PLY file of the C-alpha trace (Angstrom):
ply
format ascii 1.0
element vertex 573
property float x
property float y
property float z
element edge 572
property int vertex1
property int vertex2
end_header
21.74 21.94 19.01
23.79 19.88 15.81
25.47 18.17 18.03
22.61 16.68 20.17
20.82 15.97 16.58
23.64 14.23 15.49
23.62 11.87 18.47
20.10 11.55 18.27
21.12 9.09 15.27
20.21 6.20 16.78
18.95 3.74 14.24
20.69 0.49 15.64
23.28 -1.17 13.48
24.75 -4.43 14.36
28.74 -5.88 13.68
27.43 -9.18 12.79
28.48 -9.23 8.86
25.62 -10.18 5.96
26.14 -9.89 2.81
24.20 -7.67 0.46
20.92 -9.18 -0.87
19.82 -9.25 -4.26
17.71 -5.82 -4.65
14.47 -7.72 -6.08
11.73 -5.75 -7.62
9.66 -3.80 -5.09
6.31 -5.14 -5.72
7.36 -9.31 -7.16
5.08 -11.28 -4.97
6.38 -14.79 -3.60
5.04 -18.42 -4.15
2.06 -19.65 -2.43
2.87 -20.17 1.17
2.39 -23.71 2.62
0.13 -24.71 5.56
1.56 -27.18 6.67
5.83 -28.08 7.04
7.56 -27.62 4.52
9.83 -30.81 3.52
13.58 -31.24 2.68
14.46 -32.75 -0.75
18.33 -32.68 -1.32
19.44 -29.26 -1.05
15.75 -28.07 -2.15
13.24 -27.19 0.17
10.06 -27.34 -1.29
6.32 -26.34 -0.21
4.50 -29.74 0.85
0.76 -28.00 0.78
-1.38 -24.91 1.39
-2.10 -21.42 -0.53
-2.06 -19.15 2.20
-1.17 -15.55 0.93
0.93 -13.69 3.18
1.49 -10.01 2.55
4.49 -7.74 3.38
5.08 -3.83 3.21
8.59 -3.08 3.77
9.78 0.83 4.14
13.27 1.72 4.20
13.94 5.41 4.69
17.51 6.72 5.13
18.10 9.76 2.60
16.62 12.50 4.84
16.46 15.86 2.47
17.05 18.24 5.90
19.75 16.77 8.09
19.64 19.40 10.50
16.64 18.21 11.12
16.49 14.83 10.88
20.35 12.67 9.94
21.01 10.75 7.01
20.91 7.23 7.92
22.67 4.55 6.07
21.51 1.37 7.45
17.81 1.50 6.61
17.86 1.26 2.40
19.85 -2.14 3.41
17.25 -3.21 6.08
14.69 -2.59 3.88
16.36 -4.78 0.83
17.65 -7.73 3.09
14.27 -7.87 5.06
12.41 -7.99 1.50
14.72 -10.41 -0.08
14.19 -12.81 3.49
10.58 -12.49 3.27
10.38 -13.27 -0.12
12.35 -16.56 0.43
9.39 -17.10 2.76
6.73 -16.86 0.57
5.42 -13.51 1.27
4.06 -11.03 -1.56
6.96 -8.28 -0.70
5.79 -4.43 -1.35
9.45 -2.96 -1.27
9.37 1.00 -0.73
13.07 2.75 -0.38
13.36 6.66 0.50
9.57 7.25 0.56
8.48 11.07 0.63
4.82 11.16 3.04
3.23 11.06 0.08
4.78 8.08 -1.03
4.52 6.70 2.02
0.41 7.36 2.05
0.30 5.63 -1.05
2.29 2.18 -0.04
0.19 2.01 3.25
-3.15 2.33 0.56
-1.72 -0.32 -1.87
-0.81 -2.30 1.75
-4.11 -2.14 2.68
-5.87 -2.90 -0.52
-4.17 -6.25 -0.58
-4.16 -7.72 3.02
-7.82 -8.07 2.95
-8.84 -12.05 4.13
-5.07 -13.11 3.94
-3.19 -15.26 6.46
-0.53 -12.87 7.74
0.42 -9.01 7.00
3.66 -7.54 8.16
4.88 -4.18 7.97
8.13 -3.54 8.45
10.36 0.02 8.74
13.35 1.47 9.11
14.21 4.85 9.64
13.35 7.66 12.32
10.75 7.44 14.26
9.60 9.87 17.01
6.89 9.94 19.95
4.87 12.73 20.38
2.54 13.10 23.49
2.25 8.86 23.40
1.63 8.62 19.49
4.45 7.19 17.34
5.53 8.70 14.13
7.46 6.91 11.10
9.32 10.09 9.75
9.50 10.03 5.44
12.28 11.17 3.75
11.04 14.85 2.98
9.91 15.65 6.49
11.63 18.81 8.19
10.18 18.89 12.03
11.36 21.65 13.71
8.77 21.80 16.54
6.51 19.52 18.32
3.62 20.33 16.85
4.87 19.91 12.85
5.53 16.09 13.68
1.81 14.85 13.10
1.47 16.59 9.31
5.04 15.42 8.53
5.06 11.54 9.75
3.05 8.87 9.53
1.03 7.35 12.78
1.48 4.25 13.51
-2.31 3.76 14.04
-2.83 4.02 10.64
-1.02 0.92 9.56
-2.68 -0.65 12.39
-6.19 0.65 11.18
-5.12 -0.75 7.46
-4.59 -4.54 9.43
-7.55 -4.05 11.29
-9.44 -3.46 8.39
-7.77 -6.28 6.48
-8.62 -9.02 9.35
-5.54 -11.33 8.45
-5.35 -13.94 10.88
-1.91 -12.88 11.93
-0.64 -9.19 12.10
3.08 -8.09 12.60
4.48 -4.74 12.91
8.26 -4.58 13.04
9.79 -1.26 13.78
13.57 -0.99 13.71
13.47 2.92 13.77
15.58 5.84 15.12
14.21 5.52 19.21
15.37 9.10 20.01
13.57 12.55 19.62
15.88 14.20 17.18
14.34 17.63 18.25
13.77 17.08 21.67
15.12 20.44 22.75
12.04 22.21 21.47
9.21 19.57 22.44
7.28 20.39 25.29
5.92 17.14 26.30
7.64 15.20 28.90
8.29 11.49 27.56
10.44 12.20 24.80
13.25 9.31 24.36
12.00 6.62 22.27
8.97 5.74 20.98
5.53 5.42 23.24
4.18 1.89 24.22
1.52 0.58 22.35
-1.88 1.16 23.57
-4.65 -0.41 22.10
-3.89 -2.64 19.55
-5.97 -4.94 16.78
-6.77 -8.48 18.00
-3.91 -10.86 17.20
-1.45 -8.38 16.44
2.31 -8.46 17.65
4.65 -5.46 17.78
8.32 -5.61 17.77
10.37 -2.37 18.96
13.95 -2.13 18.66
14.29 -1.60 22.31
11.59 -1.15 25.05
9.77 1.97 25.05
11.15 5.34 26.34
15.04 3.75 25.45
17.32 4.60 23.03
18.81 2.07 20.43
22.62 1.99 20.13
24.95 2.83 16.88
26.73 0.82 15.09
29.12 0.09 12.40
27.63 -2.73 10.36
25.48 -2.90 7.50
21.85 -3.22 9.18
20.65 -1.96 12.18
20.72 -4.06 15.41
17.14 -5.83 15.47
17.39 -6.41 11.64
20.92 -7.89 11.73
19.42 -10.06 14.62
16.38 -10.87 12.76
18.20 -12.05 9.41
20.69 -14.51 12.11
17.34 -15.86 13.03
16.04 -16.71 10.00
18.92 -18.92 9.70
18.00 -20.96 12.28
16.21 -23.63 12.76
13.35 -22.38 15.11
11.05 -20.28 12.28
8.13 -19.63 15.04
7.75 -15.85 15.32
8.89 -16.82 19.31
12.37 -18.42 18.56
12.84 -15.80 15.59
12.20 -13.04 18.20
13.94 -14.90 21.01
17.65 -15.63 18.58
16.94 -11.79 17.49
16.73 -10.35 20.99
19.66 -12.52 21.99
21.64 -10.89 19.05
20.92 -7.28 19.71
21.95 -8.11 23.69
25.21 -9.21 22.69
25.93 -6.61 19.85
24.89 -3.51 21.96
26.60 -5.22 25.21
23.07 -5.55 26.91
22.75 -1.60 26.50
19.29 -2.38 24.15
16.88 -4.91 24.63
13.72 -5.45 21.47
10.60 -5.01 23.15
7.68 -7.10 22.20
3.97 -6.51 22.20
1.20 -9.01 21.88
-0.28 -12.69 21.76
2.45 -15.22 23.15
-0.01 -17.77 21.61
0.34 -16.09 18.03
4.31 -15.92 18.45
4.33 -19.64 19.26
2.07 -20.58 16.44
2.73 -18.30 13.56
5.77 -19.40 11.27
7.72 -18.58 8.89
8.46 -21.42 6.35
11.06 -21.37 3.64
9.05 -21.92 0.46
11.41 -20.82 -2.31
14.60 -22.27 -3.56
17.27 -19.78 -3.02
19.72 -21.40 -4.78
19.31 -21.15 -9.36
15.39 -20.78 -8.88
16.00 -17.13 -6.91
18.76 -16.21 -9.49
16.44 -17.17 -12.54
13.40 -14.77 -10.63
15.74 -12.07 -10.22
16.58 -11.81 -14.09
12.72 -12.53 -14.94
11.86 -9.76 -12.69
14.40 -7.19 -14.29
13.03 -7.54 -17.55
9.37 -8.61 -17.08
8.56 -4.96 -18.15
11.08 -4.17 -20.96
9.77 -3.52 -24.33
12.68 -4.35 -25.58
12.67 -8.23 -27.38
16.76 -8.97 -26.76
15.55 -9.13 -23.00
13.33 -11.91 -23.58
15.82 -13.55 -26.21
18.64 -13.74 -23.41
16.23 -15.21 -20.91
15.11 -17.95 -23.29
19.16 -18.35 -24.24
19.92 -18.60 -20.40
16.46 -20.54 -19.53
15.25 -22.52 -22.27
13.13 -24.33 -20.31
12.94 -21.79 -17.08
9.47 -21.39 -15.18
8.50 -17.83 -17.00
9.57 -19.52 -20.58
5.55 -19.26 -21.88
5.60 -15.66 -20.69
8.53 -14.98 -22.44
7.61 -16.55 -25.48
4.27 -14.74 -25.67
5.94 -11.09 -25.11
8.43 -11.91 -27.82
5.93 -12.69 -30.25
3.82 -9.91 -29.60
6.77 -7.09 -29.37
7.89 -8.87 -32.85
4.77 -8.67 -34.32
4.34 -4.85 -33.30
7.51 -3.25 -33.04
6.11 0.18 -33.24
3.63 0.23 -30.59
6.16 -1.75 -28.56
8.60 0.92 -28.44
5.73 3.38 -27.63
4.56 1.58 -24.64
5.61 2.07 -21.30
7.50 -0.81 -19.42
5.07 -0.91 -16.68
1.93 -0.89 -19.37
4.07 -3.53 -21.22
3.96 -6.24 -18.54
0.08 -6.15 -17.73
-0.28 -6.51 -21.62
2.36 -9.62 -21.68
0.73 -11.09 -18.08
-2.93 -11.26 -19.42
-4.36 -12.04 -22.88
-7.70 -13.07 -21.92
-10.56 -10.43 -20.16
-14.07 -11.61 -19.32
-16.14 -8.84 -18.50
-19.94 -8.18 -18.09
-21.32 -5.38 -19.91
-24.35 -4.54 -17.85
-25.83 -7.13 -15.52
-27.89 -6.97 -12.36
-28.29 -9.69 -9.52
-31.27 -11.13 -11.53
-30.65 -9.93 -15.10
-28.16 -11.42 -17.65
-29.16 -8.93 -20.38
-26.56 -6.89 -21.93
-23.60 -9.35 -20.62
-20.38 -9.79 -22.84
-17.87 -12.11 -22.58
-14.87 -12.02 -25.07
-11.41 -11.80 -24.53
-9.18 -8.37 -25.33
-5.51 -7.00 -24.38
-5.35 -4.73 -21.37
-4.49 -1.18 -23.31
-1.64 0.81 -22.17
-3.80 3.93 -22.59
-7.56 4.16 -21.20
-9.04 7.55 -22.84
-11.76 9.63 -21.51
-15.14 7.80 -21.62
-17.83 8.14 -24.22
-21.03 8.45 -21.65
-24.41 8.25 -23.65
-27.83 9.50 -22.40
-28.94 6.54 -21.02
-25.97 5.50 -19.19
-26.30 4.10 -15.58
-24.92 2.60 -12.61
-25.90 1.30 -9.23
-23.43 1.18 -6.41
-24.36 -0.35 -2.74
-22.07 1.66 -0.24
-21.07 -0.77 2.62
-19.82 0.99 6.42
-16.69 -0.59 6.97
-17.09 0.11 11.01
-20.10 -2.10 10.94
-19.26 -4.29 7.75
-22.44 -3.74 6.23
-24.30 -2.13 3.47
-25.67 1.35 4.59
-27.17 2.66 1.34
-27.92 1.78 -2.37
-27.99 4.52 -5.03
-27.93 4.87 -8.80
-26.18 7.71 -11.36
-28.14 8.05 -14.74
-27.21 10.18 -17.37
-29.71 12.24 -18.58
-28.02 14.75 -20.47
-24.48 15.48 -22.60
-23.00 18.46 -23.52
-19.45 18.12 -24.82
-17.38 17.46 -21.69
-20.31 18.40 -19.88
-22.81 15.87 -18.60
-25.75 15.36 -16.57
-26.32 13.02 -14.28
-29.25 11.86 -11.90
-28.88 10.66 -8.92
-31.63 8.48 -7.08
-31.19 6.49 -3.63
-32.99 3.35 -3.57
-35.15 2.16 -1.09
-34.19 -1.03 0.35
-31.99 -2.61 3.12
-31.79 0.50 4.94
-34.73 2.58 3.72
-33.49 5.69 6.45
-30.98 6.33 4.08
-33.32 7.24 1.43
-32.90 10.90 0.44
-34.62 13.19 -2.27
-33.39 12.78 -5.99
-30.62 15.27 -6.97
-28.68 16.00 -10.47
-25.50 17.24 -10.65
-22.71 18.08 -13.21
-19.66 15.86 -14.19
-16.37 16.79 -16.29
-16.11 13.68 -18.44
-12.35 14.33 -19.18
-11.86 13.84 -15.48
-14.93 12.20 -14.30
-15.28 14.93 -11.57
-18.56 16.13 -10.07
-19.26 19.93 -10.43
-19.95 20.55 -6.79
-21.21 24.05 -5.59
-19.78 24.33 -2.53
-15.90 24.28 -3.97
-14.90 27.70 -4.29
-11.56 27.23 -5.23
-9.50 23.95 -7.44
-11.55 21.19 -8.42
-11.26 17.47 -7.63
-9.63 15.71 -10.30
-10.98 11.90 -9.79
-9.48 10.63 -12.84
-6.84 12.72 -14.93
-7.45 10.65 -18.98
-5.83 9.76 -20.75
-4.73 6.98 -18.05
-1.51 5.36 -18.26
0.07 3.24 -15.28
2.68 5.57 -13.48
0.64 8.57 -14.40
0.71 11.22 -10.89
-1.10 14.67 -10.56
-1.72 17.12 -7.84
-4.57 18.84 -7.45
-6.14 21.18 -4.41
-9.83 22.30 -3.97
-11.41 24.69 -1.31
-14.99 24.91 -0.21
-17.61 26.54 2.36
-20.06 24.25 4.35
-23.67 25.27 4.96
-22.56 26.43 8.34
-19.52 28.74 7.04
-17.16 26.08 7.87
-14.12 26.34 5.24
-12.24 22.84 4.04
-9.20 22.59 2.08
-7.90 19.60 0.21
-4.35 18.82 -1.02
-4.36 15.67 -3.35
-1.65 13.47 -4.83
-2.98 10.75 -7.33
-1.37 7.96 -9.03
-2.26 5.34 -11.29
-0.83 1.86 -9.55
-1.61 -1.09 -11.92
-4.30 -3.60 -13.35
-5.95 -5.75 -10.71
-8.85 -8.34 -11.10
-11.73 -6.85 -9.05
-14.83 -8.91 -8.22
-17.90 -6.83 -7.20
-21.44 -8.13 -7.34
-21.62 -6.93 -10.54
-19.05 -9.52 -11.93
-15.54 -9.67 -12.33
-13.06 -7.08 -13.99
-9.91 -6.30 -14.99
-9.41 -2.71 -13.54
-6.94 -0.15 -13.72
-6.39 0.78 -10.11
-6.21 5.10 -9.07
-4.84 6.11 -5.38
-5.25 9.76 -3.88
-3.33 10.32 -1.03
-3.55 13.45 0.85
-4.65 15.78 3.56
-7.46 18.27 4.22
-8.07 20.97 6.91
-10.85 22.24 8.47
-11.26 26.09 9.46
-14.74 26.83 11.65
-15.91 30.05 11.95
-15.54 29.14 15.77
-13.27 27.19 17.64
-9.81 25.68 16.61
-8.97 24.77 13.41
-7.96 20.45 12.51
-6.43 18.70 9.89
-6.34 15.11 8.86
-5.02 12.61 6.10
-7.15 10.97 3.56
-6.85 7.70 1.24
-9.05 7.10 -1.48
-8.79 4.05 -4.03
-10.63 4.29 -7.14
-11.00 1.03 -9.82
-11.98 2.10 -13.13
-12.63 -0.24 -15.77
-13.02 1.26 -19.10
-15.85 -0.74 -20.62
-17.82 0.24 -17.87
-16.99 3.76 -18.17
-16.77 4.59 -14.60
-15.16 2.85 -11.57
-16.43 -0.49 -10.46
-14.98 -0.11 -6.66
-13.99 2.80 -4.19
-12.63 2.71 -0.65
-12.22 5.78 1.10
-10.69 6.20 4.57
-10.02 9.54 6.44
-8.47 9.97 9.68
-8.41 13.28 12.05
-5.56 14.58 13.55
-4.05 11.91 16.08
-7.10 10.07 16.29
-7.51 6.70 14.02
-9.77 6.48 11.36
-12.32 8.87 11.24
-14.87 7.58 8.13
-14.31 4.61 6.28
-16.61 2.87 3.58
-16.16 0.84 0.48
-18.64 1.80 -2.83
-19.43 -1.28 -5.31
-21.05 -1.46 -8.68
-24.07 -4.19 -8.14
-25.86 -3.52 -11.92
-24.49 -1.01 -14.74
-25.96 -0.84 -18.45
-23.63 1.21 -21.10
-24.05 2.04 -24.62
0 1
1 2
2 3
3 4
4 5
5 6
6 7
7 8
8 9
9 10
10 11
11 12
12 13
13 14
14 15
15 16
16 17
17 18
18 19
19 20
20 21
21 22
22 23
23 24
24 25
25 26
26 27
27 28
28 29
29 30
30 31
31 32
32 33
33 34
34 35
35 36
36 37
37 38
38 39
39 40
40 41
41 42
42 43
43 44
44 45
45 46
46 47
47 48
48 49
49 50
50 51
51 52
52 53
53 54
54 55
55 56
56 57
57 58
58 59
59 60
60 61
61 62
62 63
63 64
64 65
65 66
66 67
67 68
68 69
69 70
70 71
71 72
72 73
73 74
74 75
75 76
76 77
77 78
78 79
79 80
80 81
81 82
82 83
83 84
84 85
85 86
86 87
87 88
88 89
89 90
90 91
91 92
92 93
93 94
94 95
95 96
96 97
97 98
98 99
99 100
100 101
101 102
102 103
103 104
104 105
105 106
106 107
107 108
108 109
109 110
110 111
111 112
112 113
113 114
114 115
115 116
116 117
117 118
118 119
119 120
120 121
121 122
122 123
123 124
124 125
125 126
126 127
127 128
128 129
129 130
130 131
131 132
132 133
133 134
134 135
135 136
136 137
137 138
138 139
139 140
140 141
141 142
142 143
143 144
144 145
145 146
146 147
147 148
148 149
149 150
150 151
151 152
152 153
153 154
154 155
155 156
156 157
157 158
158 159
159 160
160 161
161 162
162 163
163 164
164 165
165 166
166 167
167 168
168 169
169 170
170 171
171 172
172 173
173 174
174 175
175 176
176 177
177 178
178 179
179 180
180 181
181 182
182 183
183 184
184 185
185 186
186 187
187 188
188 189
189 190
190 191
191 192
192 193
193 194
194 195
195 196
196 197
197 198
198 199
199 200
200 201
201 202
202 203
203 204
204 205
205 206
206 207
207 208
208 209
209 210
210 211
211 212
212 213
213 214
214 215
215 216
216 217
217 218
218 219
219 220
220 221
221 222
222 223
223 224
224 225
225 226
226 227
227 228
228 229
229 230
230 231
231 232
232 233
233 234
234 235
235 236
236 237
237 238
238 239
239 240
240 241
241 242
242 243
243 244
244 245
245 246
246 247
247 248
248 249
249 250
250 251
251 252
252 253
253 254
254 255
255 256
256 257
257 258
258 259
259 260
260 261
261 262
262 263
263 264
264 265
265 266
266 267
267 268
268 269
269 270
270 271
271 272
272 273
273 274
274 275
275 276
276 277
277 278
278 279
279 280
280 281
281 282
282 283
283 284
284 285
285 286
286 287
287 288
288 289
289 290
290 291
291 292
292 293
293 294
294 295
295 296
296 297
297 298
298 299
299 300
300 301
301 302
302 303
303 304
304 305
305 306
306 307
307 308
308 309
309 310
310 311
311 312
312 313
313 314
314 315
315 316
316 317
317 318
318 319
319 320
320 321
321 322
322 323
323 324
324 325
325 326
326 327
327 328
328 329
329 330
330 331
331 332
332 333
333 334
334 335
335 336
336 337
337 338
338 339
339 340
340 341
341 342
342 343
343 344
344 345
345 346
346 347
347 348
348 349
349 350
350 351
351 352
352 353
353 354
354 355
355 356
356 357
357 358
358 359
359 360
360 361
361 362
362 363
363 364
364 365
365 366
366 367
367 368
368 369
369 370
370 371
371 372
372 373
373 374
374 375
375 376
376 377
377 378
378 379
379 380
380 381
381 382
382 383
383 384
384 385
385 386
386 387
387 388
388 389
389 390
390 391
391 392
392 393
393 394
394 395
395 396
396 397
397 398
398 399
399 400
400 401
401 402
402 403
403 404
404 405
405 406
406 407
407 408
408 409
409 410
410 411
411 412
412 413
413 414
414 415
415 416
416 417
417 418
418 419
419 420
420 421
421 422
422 423
423 424
424 425
425 426
426 427
427 428
428 429
429 430
430 431
431 432
432 433
433 434
434 435
435 436
436 437
437 438
438 439
439 440
440 441
441 442
442 443
443 444
444 445
445 446
446 447
447 448
448 449
449 450
450 451
451 452
452 453
453 454
454 455
455 456
456 457
457 458
458 459
459 460
460 461
461 462
462 463
463 464
464 465
465 466
466 467
467 468
468 469
469 470
470 471
471 472
472 473
473 474
474 475
475 476
476 477
477 478
478 479
479 480
480 481
481 482
482 483
483 484
484 485
485 486
486 487
487 488
488 489
489 490
490 491
491 492
492 493
493 494
494 495
495 496
496 497
497 498
498 499
499 500
500 501
501 502
502 503
503 504
504 505
505 506
506 507
507 508
508 509
509 510
510 511
511 512
512 513
513 514
514 515
515 516
516 517
517 518
518 519
519 520
520 521
521 522
522 523
523 524
524 525
525 526
526 527
527 528
528 529
529 530
530 531
531 532
532 533
533 534
534 535
535 536
536 537
537 538
538 539
539 540
540 541
541 542
542 543
543 544
544 545
545 546
546 547
547 548
548 549
549 550
550 551
551 552
552 553
553 554
554 555
555 556
556 557
557 558
558 559
559 560
560 561
561 562
562 563
563 564
564 565
565 566
566 567
567 568
568 569
569 570
570 571
571 572
């Protein structure tokens, strides 16, 4: 079996040599992308016009923790680095992730989904192990321990999850590239018929192109270069003249066939019109400006004044001079606070010095509005909730993209960290959703609602104080009225400060991402399980979240439930 598993380590690598690309910070944004052809000026390529946003999530998994099940792979991390670097030069905002666990992959996909809404293009790239089970394709995280066919859906990420995020984002163009191990590493233990390679795609969102390293049911060839065969082919194609998606894939396919002696041919599924019309356009000078950007991204979250002094010495007229000087003044003025500020939070403080917030505004009521300037805090304490504080939210059904309910929360009592909240449905556009008023308790230190159906553990919405990079795990379980038992496991992480616009106004919000799994154990019938992603944007001045997005999937199916809640008005003391 060990020999079979080793032979299945089939991530293709190319004979063509590509020098290592600089390792850019994983979430560094690219520049705005032009909508017209770039103009060549000397040795520099610059955009002519346009502001369309293109977002990419690039994942490379190679350091697998259980090599007897999933062999370690040398190429995927290099693949992710090189593809991310190339996409940044094409103006993509790149979320770059390497050696991701299952929880981390869910968080990365959730972040990707939250950023692609209304974008010009969304691109997902994965290098690592991929497994097909019953015509479903799964991308394997580094902590997967696959000992049987039944374990794969619980330990891998279904490609349909990425397709769902793209479908919800409604980008003009969606591109999925899978340079994945095409053979099934545990074939001998699987009962299903077709196990070689990945399955051909079923229904995919409109305007989506999916690229596989080889055709369905086939196995990718091994190699001895820095990159997988498909990645190496793409990198070669990116240097060519025809930068349409069709031109890039044509050159990449020819490179793969040449390197594999015709044994491997990439498989492309998606509209030909999109392939011909979509273009990778160079927007970043790969010379001095690229070096400067790499320098800046390596220090921008630093709390050491010497880093910014070094930047200004090397680039006295640099693109980030104003930001560097501002951060340097802060660090010199407040050296004590600066040394205690986490690097990730320092970046947020340095980047933004003015925040305009509304403090209580309805759609037709400006009472309570407060406009001012403030620095983003590195540490957010639990809210000081007072009797009379109120928030009105609308719920949007993301399947129908329409409002399905509107409701109000009002603080009616306080006792230390235990707060009493009254909930009322507001009759309006969808009166059938109106329900009787109810009252619930909430823990102020976690903004967690007390729920009589929870018999074990608790749901920790926010673990105050909140700081960028903070993570926590929690579990809870309960019973429904019909006796069905439901258990939940979640991992939460504070990601970053983001600009958020909802009907109540524009805010600087702290983004918190929850990912995890749930299991349903009915009194009669088989158990089932699924994945959950929940993203909340918390605003200290509002004392609550201003936006919440929720999605879950059941088993191998696509998204089961998805909705968004937005703050429409509020009043806090």
